[in-house]
N, C-alpha and C positions, 0 to 999 in steps of 0.2 A: 504494499499499500504506500502510495506516495505521501510525503509530508506536506500537509496543506497549512499555510499560516493562518487561515481562519477556518473555523469549524461551524458548519451551518446545521442546525438541528431543528427538526419539526416534531412536535408532539401534538396528538390529537387526544383531548381529554373528552371522554364520553361521559357526559353528566349523568346519564341514567345509570351508568355502571358504578358510580361513586358510592362509597358507603359500604357497610358490611351487612347488606340485606335489609337494612332499615329503610322504610319508605320515608323519603323526605317530605316535609310539609310543602304542599303546593302553595305558591305565592304568586300574586298577580300584581303588576306595576304598570304605571303609565297609561291608564285608560283615559281617553279624551272623548268629550261629546260636544257637538255644536248644533245649535238650532238656527235656522234661516227662515225669516218671515217671507212667505210667498204671496202674501196678500190676504187670501181667504183660507190659508192653511200654513203649516210649518213643515219644513224639511229638517229631519234630524240626522246627523252623521255622527257615528261613533266608531272609534278605532281602538285597537288594543296593540301595544307594542311589548314585545318579549325582550328582556334585558338579561345579559349576563355580565357580572362584574367579578372578575377573577384577578387575584394578585398571585405572583409567583416569584420564588427565589431559585436561582440555579446555584448548586453546589458542585464542585469539581473534585473528584477523587484522583489523586495523581499516583504515578507508579509506586512511590514509597508507602502508599496506603493512607498518607495524610489527606484530609479533606479541607479544601478551601471553601468556607461557608459564605453563602450570599454573594458569589462572584458577580451576579447580576440580579437585579430586582425590577420587576416590571408589573404594570397593571393593564389588563385588557378590559375594555368596557364596550360591549357590542350590543346593537339594538336591531331587531328584526320584527317584521309583522307576523312571523310564524314561529312556532315553538322550535327551539334549537336542541338538537340531540348531541351536538359536539361543537367544540370551539378550537380552532387552530391556535396553538401557542407557538411562537417562533422566537428564536434568539440567535444571534450571530455574535461571535467574539473572536479575538485574535490571541494566539498564544505566541509570544516571542521566542527568541532563541534560547532563552534561559530554561525552557521546559524541555526536559529530557525525552528521548524516545521511550516508548513503552505503552502499556495499556492504561487507558484513562476511563473514567466513568463520569457522566453528567447526571445529575439528580435534579428533577423537577419537584419542588415543594409548592403545591397549589392549594389555595384557599378560595372557596366561593364565598364572596362577601355577603350574598343575599341569604344563604343558608348556614353560614359559619362552618360548613363541612370542609375537611381538608383531605388531601390524598397525595401520594408520592408515586413517581415513576422514574425509571432510569434507563440510560442507554450507554453502551460501551463503544469506544472507538480507539484506534491505535495510531500513534505517531511513529512513523518509520521512514528513514531516508532510503532512497534507492541505492 
């Protein structure tokens, strides 16, 4: 595997699969309604927007086994008109020449700010010069 100065990771968090079998409380946010006077009647428009507010930290486990905590911290605030079953979390960072060749692991520590649920996921990658 070739050494890449930047590592690009994509993690798809499946919100329906989070938790330990517990059913999360259903919550609805951002409902809106408007009424328009048409003269002899009213037209009412109502919309519902689904939101996902996720915060996440990225930890990096280096070849020596040490963990660099919260290397990156981000928030994703998504809004859609339909229920979301997943949200893409992306991060990109650069590892300079001080990082040795070897096996690394990136850990996503994710918190859903609406339900207070947390989850973790990890992926491994290798830095190796040709």
